[in-house]
C-alpha positions as CSV (number, residue, x, y, z in Angstrom):
1,M,76.7,169.9,36.0
2,A,74.1,169.3,38.7
3,A,70.9,171.1,38.5
4,V,70.0,173.2,41.5
5,T,66.4,173.4,42.5
6,T,64.9,176.0,44.8
7,T,61.6,176.0,46.6
8,T,59.7,178.8,47.9
9,T,58.1,176.8,50.9
10,G,58.8,178.5,54.0
11,A,60.7,181.4,52.3
12,P,60.9,184.5,54.4
13,G,58.2,187.1,53.6
14,I,55.6,184.5,52.4
15,R,52.8,184.0,54.7
16,P,50.8,180.7,54.8
17,K,47.4,180.9,53.2
18,R,44.7,181.2,55.7
19,R,41.6,179.3,55.6
20,R,38.5,181.3,54.8
21,F,35.7,181.3,57.3
22,S,33.0,178.8,56.5
23,F,29.7,178.7,58.1
24,G,29.3,175.1,57.4
25,R,32.5,174.3,59.2
26,A,31.5,176.6,62.0
27,A,28.0,174.8,62.2
28,A,29.7,171.4,62.1
29,W,32.1,172.3,65.0
30,T,29.2,173.9,67.0
31,G,27.2,170.6,66.4
32,M,30.0,168.4,67.6
33,G,30.5,170.5,70.6
34,L,26.7,170.3,71.5
35,I,26.9,166.4,71.1
36,V,29.9,166.2,73.3
37,L,28.2,168.5,75.9
38,I,25.1,166.4,75.9
39,T,27.1,163.2,76.1
40,L,29.1,164.4,79.2
41,L,26.2,166.0,81.0
42,P,24.9,162.7,82.5
43,F,28.3,162.0,83.8
44,Y,28.6,165.4,85.4
45,W,25.3,165.1,87.0
46,I,26.3,161.6,88.5
47,L,29.4,163.2,89.9
48,R,27.3,166.1,91.1
49,T,25.0,163.9,93.0
50,A,27.7,161.7,94.3
51,L,29.4,164.6,96.0
52,S,26.1,165.9,97.6
53,T,24.3,164.9,100.7
54,N,21.0,163.3,100.5
55,A,19.4,166.0,102.7
56,G,20.9,168.7,100.3
57,L,19.6,167.0,97.2
58,G,16.1,167.0,98.7
59,A,16.3,170.7,99.7
60,D,17.7,171.8,96.4
61,P,17.5,169.2,93.7
62,T,17.9,171.6,90.6
63,N,21.3,173.2,91.7
64,P,23.9,172.4,89.2
65,L,26.5,172.4,91.7
66,P,27.0,169.8,94.5
67,A,24.6,170.3,97.4
68,D,26.6,170.4,100.7
69,L,29.9,169.2,99.2
70,T,30.9,166.0,100.7
71,T,32.6,162.7,99.9
72,S,30.3,160.6,102.3
73,G,28.8,158.9,99.3
74,F,32.0,157.5,98.1
75,E,32.7,156.4,101.6
76,R,29.5,154.5,101.8
77,A,30.0,152.9,98.4
78,L,33.5,151.7,99.5
79,G,32.4,150.5,102.8
80,L,34.4,153.1,104.8
81,Q,31.6,154.3,106.9
82,S,30.0,152.4,109.9
83,A,26.4,151.6,110.0
84,E,25.7,154.4,112.3
85,E,27.5,157.0,110.2
86,A,25.7,155.7,107.0
87,V,22.2,155.9,108.6
88,A,23.2,159.5,109.8
89,Q,24.2,160.5,106.2
90,G,20.9,159.1,104.8
91,G,22.1,155.7,103.8
92,A,20.6,152.3,104.7
93,G,23.3,151.2,106.9
94,G,23.4,147.8,105.2
95,G,26.9,148.4,103.5
96,L,28.2,147.4,100.2
97,D,31.1,144.9,99.9
98,F,32.4,146.9,96.9
99,W,35.8,145.2,96.5
100,R,34.4,141.7,96.6
101,Y,31.9,142.6,93.8
102,L,34.6,144.5,91.9
103,L,36.8,141.4,92.1
104,N,34.0,139.1,90.9
105,S,33.3,141.4,87.9
106,V,36.9,141.4,86.9
107,L,37.2,137.6,87.1
108,V,34.0,137.1,85.2
109,S,34.8,139.6,82.5
110,T,38.4,138.5,82.1
111,L,37.4,134.9,81.9
112,I,34.7,135.6,79.3
113,T,36.9,137.8,77.2
114,G,40.0,135.5,77.3
115,C,38.2,132.4,76.3
116,Q,35.8,134.0,73.9
117,I,38.5,135.8,71.8
118,F,40.7,132.6,71.8
119,F,38.0,130.1,70.6
120,S,36.3,132.7,68.3
121,A,39.6,133.4,66.7
122,M,40.1,129.6,66.0
123,A,36.6,129.4,64.5
124,A,37.1,132.3,62.4
125,Y,40.4,131.0,61.0
126,A,38.7,127.7,60.2
127,F,35.9,129.5,58.4
128,A,38.2,131.8,56.5
129,R,41.3,129.7,55.6
130,L,40.5,126.1,55.9
131,R,38.9,124.2,53.0
132,W,36.2,121.5,54.2
133,R,33.1,120.3,52.9
134,G,29.9,122.3,53.9
135,R,32.0,125.2,55.3
136,D,30.0,127.9,53.9
137,K,26.6,126.4,54.8
138,V,27.9,125.8,58.4
139,F,29.0,129.5,58.6
140,G,25.5,130.7,57.3
141,L,23.9,128.6,60.1
142,F,26.2,129.8,62.6
143,L,25.5,133.4,61.5
144,A,21.8,132.7,61.9
145,G,22.5,132.8,65.8
146,L,22.7,136.6,65.3
147,M,18.9,136.6,64.7
148,V,18.1,134.7,67.9
149,P,17.3,137.3,70.7
150,T,19.2,136.9,73.8
151,I,16.1,136.7,75.9
152,F,15.2,133.3,74.2
153,T,18.5,131.6,75.4
154,L,18.2,132.6,79.1
155,L,15.9,129.9,80.3
156,P,17.6,127.1,78.3
157,N,20.9,128.4,79.7
158,F,19.7,128.4,83.2
159,V,18.3,124.9,83.0
160,L,21.8,123.8,81.7
161,I,23.7,125.7,84.4
162,K,21.4,124.2,87.2
163,Q,22.0,120.7,85.8
164,L,25.7,121.4,85.9
165,Q,25.3,122.5,89.5
166,L,27.0,125.8,88.7
167,V,24.4,128.1,90.0
168,D,25.6,130.8,92.2
169,T,29.2,130.5,90.9
170,L,31.4,132.7,88.9
171,L,31.8,129.9,86.3
172,G,28.1,129.7,85.9
173,I,27.8,133.4,85.1
174,A,30.7,133.2,82.4
175,L,29.8,129.8,80.8
176,P,27.1,130.8,78.4
177,T,29.2,133.4,76.6
178,M,32.7,132.0,77.5
179,F,33.5,130.0,74.3
180,M,32.3,131.9,71.2
181,T,29.6,134.2,69.7
182,P,28.5,134.6,66.1
183,F,29.4,138.2,66.2
184,A,33.0,137.6,67.3
185,V,33.6,134.8,64.7
186,F,32.1,137.0,62.0
187,F,34.3,140.1,62.9
188,L,37.4,138.1,63.0
189,R,36.7,136.1,59.9
190,Q,36.3,139.2,57.9
191,F,39.7,140.4,58.8
192,F,41.4,136.9,58.3
193,M,40.0,136.8,54.7
194,N,41.8,140.1,54.0
195,I,45.3,138.6,54.9
196,P,47.2,137.8,51.7
197,R,47.5,134.0,51.1
198,E,51.1,134.6,50.1
199,V,52.1,135.1,53.6
200,E,50.7,131.6,54.7
201,E,52.2,130.0,51.6
202,A,55.6,131.5,52.6
203,A,55.2,130.0,56.0
204,L,54.2,126.5,54.6
205,L,57.3,126.6,52.4
206,D,59.4,127.1,55.7
207,G,57.8,124.0,57.0
208,A,55.3,125.5,59.4
209,G,52.0,123.7,59.9
210,K,48.5,125.1,60.2
211,I,48.6,125.5,64.0
212,K,52.0,127.3,63.9
213,I,50.8,129.6,61.2
214,F,47.7,130.6,63.2
215,F,49.6,131.3,66.3
216,R,52.8,132.7,64.7
217,V,51.5,134.5,61.7
218,I,47.7,135.1,61.8
219,L,47.3,136.1,65.4
220,P,50.2,138.8,65.5
221,M,48.7,140.3,62.2
222,A,45.3,140.5,63.6
223,S,46.3,142.1,66.8
224,T,44.3,145.3,66.1
225,P,40.9,143.6,65.6
226,I,41.7,141.2,68.4
227,I,42.1,144.2,70.8
228,T,39.1,145.9,69.4
229,L,36.9,142.8,70.0
230,S,38.4,142.2,73.5
231,V,37.6,145.6,74.5
232,L,34.0,145.5,73.2
233,T,33.7,142.0,74.8
234,Y,34.9,143.1,78.2
235,I,32.6,146.2,78.2
236,T,29.7,144.0,77.3
237,S,30.4,141.4,80.0
238,W,31.2,144.0,82.6
239,N,27.7,145.6,81.9
240,D,25.7,142.5,81.8
241,Y,22.9,142.5,84.4
242,F,20.0,140.1,83.7
243,W,21.9,136.8,83.4
244,P,24.1,137.4,86.6
245,L,20.9,138.3,88.4
246,M,19.3,135.1,87.4
247,V,22.4,132.9,88.4
248,S,24.0,134.7,91.6
249,Y,22.2,134.5,94.9
250,S,25.1,135.4,97.3
251,D,28.0,137.7,97.8
252,S,30.4,135.0,96.7
253,S,29.3,135.3,93.1
254,R,27.5,138.6,92.9
255,V,29.0,141.1,90.4
256,L,29.1,144.8,90.5
257,T,26.0,145.5,88.3
258,V,23.9,143.3,90.5
259,A,25.4,144.6,93.7
260,L,24.3,148.2,92.6
261,A,20.7,147.0,92.2
262,V,20.9,145.3,95.7
263,F,22.3,148.6,97.1
264,R,19.4,150.5,95.5
265,A,16.9,148.2,96.9
266,Q,18.3,148.9,100.4
267,T,16.1,152.0,100.7
268,P,16.1,153.6,104.2
269,A,13.1,155.2,105.7
270,T,14.2,158.7,104.6
271,G,14.2,157.7,100.8
272,V,16.8,156.4,98.3
273,D,20.5,156.9,99.0
274,W,21.0,158.7,95.8
275,S,24.4,160.1,96.9
276,G,25.9,156.6,97.7
277,L,24.3,154.9,94.6
278,M,25.5,157.5,92.3
279,A,29.0,157.3,93.7
280,A,29.1,153.5,93.5
281,T,27.8,153.7,89.8
282,L,30.6,156.2,89.0
283,I,33.3,154.1,90.5
284,A,32.0,151.1,88.5
285,A,32.1,152.8,85.3
286,L,35.5,154.4,85.6
287,P,37.4,151.2,84.5
288,M,35.2,150.9,81.5
289,L,35.7,154.5,80.6
290,G,39.5,154.2,81.2
291,L,39.7,151.0,79.0
292,F,37.7,152.6,76.2
293,A,39.8,155.8,76.3
294,C,43.1,153.9,76.0
295,F,42.0,151.8,73.0
296,A,39.5,154.2,71.2
297,R,41.9,154.9,68.2
298,R,42.5,151.2,67.7
299,I,38.7,150.5,67.8
300,V,38.0,153.1,65.0
301,S,40.7,152.0,62.8
302,S,39.9,148.4,63.2
303,I,36.2,148.7,62.6
304,G,37.0,150.5,59.4
305,F,39.1,147.4,58.2
306,T,41.7,149.7,56.9
307,G,44.0,146.8,55.9
308,I,47.2,145.2,57.2
309,K,50.2,147.6,57.8
């Protein structure tokens, strides 16, 4: 005779137990809310400035709402205003070839991210799985590059780019960080070492070689850390300013971060075009904010190295 079991979960008349009020939990939520508010406040102030006129900003700079609500700042940033209209709105009238600079930033960031992730993954696989003499010593020497400040490599890189005749080109901007970085190799190596060796041994028994295992087994299993590293690399290359400033001299190779500085330097007689500058800054930041928002969960889970599902 089969035993019949009954449960009281969800039975009528039984109310779920309510959580007791906790001052600690309330204080934690309050603190998190304040942190979020402080984090979002600069973005709101940028938006408020972009939607204001320069004359209104000068007349009432402390008003939390847009002064003389207008979209003229975005029009100047996107090059939709003529020189006369820009000067009348408080701009310099020099214009900003926004779409060219945006395309340059996309090309440089995509080239750096794609090549760096590919070559770093191959180097990380060699350090994590392949056995060869002096592997650990070479890896330690490679990690020593993390202790070298970036400022020390700018001059040698510039001399190299100049000798290669790549100054004022998009390839010259991307080349120093296009192949691999110590952090990327270390990041992927730590994940590759957690992959069970039985998976590779099974692939070897099926007749797969090391190259096939790398592309057909290792890379698909490491998709989460690779996506995480790709997003971080893309954001870093997108926000880079000093190196592109050293290498690019014309609109053909100027990226968006350098173009914003040039736009800032075009100061009219009436003062800085804060409305147009904040509008251009907000438009330049939106792609990175959207990219991070789409992959935020993957980034958090991958950095924690939760394992392989």
